C-alpha positions as CSV (number, residue, x, y, z in Angstrom):
1,X,211.8,80.0,125.4
2,X,211.5,76.2,126.0
3,X,212.9,73.8,123.3
4,X,212.7,70.0,123.4
5,X,216.1,68.4,122.5
6,X,215.7,64.9,121.3
7,X,218.8,62.6,120.8
8,X,217.6,59.8,118.5
9,X,221.2,58.4,118.0
10,X,223.0,55.6,119.8
11,X,225.6,57.9,121.4
12,X,225.4,60.7,123.9
13,X,225.5,64.3,122.7
14,X,228.7,65.7,124.5
15,X,228.9,69.3,123.1
16,X,227.0,71.8,121.0
17,X,225.3,75.1,120.8
18,X,221.8,76.4,120.2
19,X,221.2,79.7,118.3
20,X,218.0,81.7,118.6
21,X,217.0,84.4,115.9
22,X,214.8,86.9,117.6
23,X,213.0,89.4,115.2
24,X,212.0,92.9,116.1
25,X,208.6,93.5,114.6
26,X,207.0,96.9,114.0
27,X,203.4,97.8,114.7
28,X,202.4,97.1,111.1
29,X,204.1,93.7,111.0
30,X,207.3,94.8,109.3
31,X,210.4,92.9,110.4
32,X,212.8,95.7,111.3
33,X,215.8,93.7,112.7
34,X,217.0,90.3,113.7
35,X,219.2,89.6,116.8
36,X,220.9,86.3,117.3
37,X,222.0,84.7,120.6
38,X,224.0,81.5,121.0
39,X,224.1,79.4,124.1
40,X,225.8,76.1,125.0
41,X,223.6,73.0,125.1
42,X,223.0,71.3,128.4
43,X,225.2,68.3,127.8
44,X,225.4,65.4,128.0
45,X,222.2,64.3,126.5
46,X,221.9,60.5,126.7
47,X,221.0,58.4,123.6
48,X,217.3,58.0,122.8
49,X,216.2,60.6,125.3
50,X,214.1,63.9,125.2
51,X,215.2,66.9,127.3
52,X,213.0,70.1,127.4
53,X,215.3,73.0,128.3
54,X,214.4,76.7,128.9
55,X,216.5,79.7,127.9
56,X,215.8,83.3,128.6
57,X,215.8,85.4,125.4
58,X,216.7,89.1,126.1
59,X,216.7,92.1,123.8
60,X,217.7,95.6,125.1
61,X,214.7,97.8,125.6
62,X,216.0,100.6,123.4
63,X,216.0,98.1,120.4
64,X,212.2,97.6,120.8
65,X,210.5,101.0,120.6
66,X,207.0,101.5,121.8
67,X,204.5,99.7,119.6
68,X,207.0,97.1,118.5
69,X,207.4,93.5,119.8
70,X,209.9,90.6,119.6
71,X,209.3,87.2,118.2
72,X,211.8,84.4,118.2
73,X,211.1,82.6,114.9
74,X,214.2,80.5,114.2
75,X,216.1,78.1,116.4
76,X,219.1,76.1,115.2
77,X,221.1,73.4,117.2
78,X,224.5,72.1,116.4
79,X,225.8,69.1,118.4
80,X,228.4,66.5,118.3
């Protein structure tokens, strides 16, 4: 998943995390489960810059039975 990180402040971002919420969706569209994964941000992010970064989102195959799929619907970043 590629996410664009934009630092609009006047100081560099020196630490932080990004959290992905990946939903396991059934064949009829029912949301069966949500798995979260947290990763460190690629720091530093200089002031007034935009950095697209890609993360691999993995869910164990046994959690996604035949006919179901995954969908990463929520992304949250915390930085300092």
